[in-house]
C-alpha positions, -999 to 999 in steps of 0.1 A, spaced: -393 760 350 -427 749 341 -435 728 309 -428 745 277 -418 772 291 -385 789 286 -362 805 305 -331 832 296 -303 829 323 -270 853 328 -239 834 331 -219 867 333 -217 861 367 -217 833 399 -209 826 424 -180 807 433 -165 781 458 -164 804 484 -193 819 475 -183 850 463 -196 876 435 -173 860 402 -171 863 363 -180 840 350 -179 839 310 -166 869 302 -171 900 274 -166 883 241 -170 855 248 -184 831 218 -192 795 235 -197 785 273 -188 751 291 -216 736 315 -222 714 336 -259 710 334 -281 693 364 -317 690 362 -339 682 392 -371 669 411 -388 668 373 -416 670 372 -412 630 344 -405 625 311 -390 651 295 -363 671 285 -345 708 284 -328 727 254 -297 753 264 -292 776 233 -280 814 229 -300 836 242 -296 854 205 -309 819 186 -344 804 178 -345 773 196 -331 741 184 -347 710 174 -324 687 195 -323 686 234 -295 693 263 -303 666 285 -333 643 289 -346 631 322 -367 595 321 -392 596 350 -409 616 378 -382 625 405 -353 627 386 -314 640 390 -296 635 365 -260 655 348 -244 668 318 -213 684 306 -217 705 274 -198 733 252 -234 759 248 -229 793 222 -239 825 243 -254 857 226 -231 895 234 -238 899 274 -233 860 279 -270 845 286 -283 816 276 -316 799 270 -335 772 287 -365 759 275 -377 733 286 -400 699 272 -431 680 284 -431 684 321 -412 708 341 -376 710 359 -362 729 386 -326 732 368 -285 739 378 -259 758 352 -225 759 367 -199 770 342 -169 751 341 -147 772 308 -153 790 276 -144 799 243 -134 831 229 
């Protein structure tokens, strides 16, 4: 994800540990419990992860201090009706992964 860019990510389906497609966040869920991992960061920065139906929040979900950092954090994030979130990068781009641990109705 490039610096200052936003991407919509569906958490509705994904791959399980056997690499088989599976429902990750079912219809009707209001939030997902996730682990966000950033890697190959371009410099110090942050990501904001929030419901695709919401406006960008003032606070970050994960921060990275330097270029080349790999760091992870677990958190709860609201999802929209389709199970999607927005991911917005701060001043430095990064690769990121979102692992769904669970969900809430």
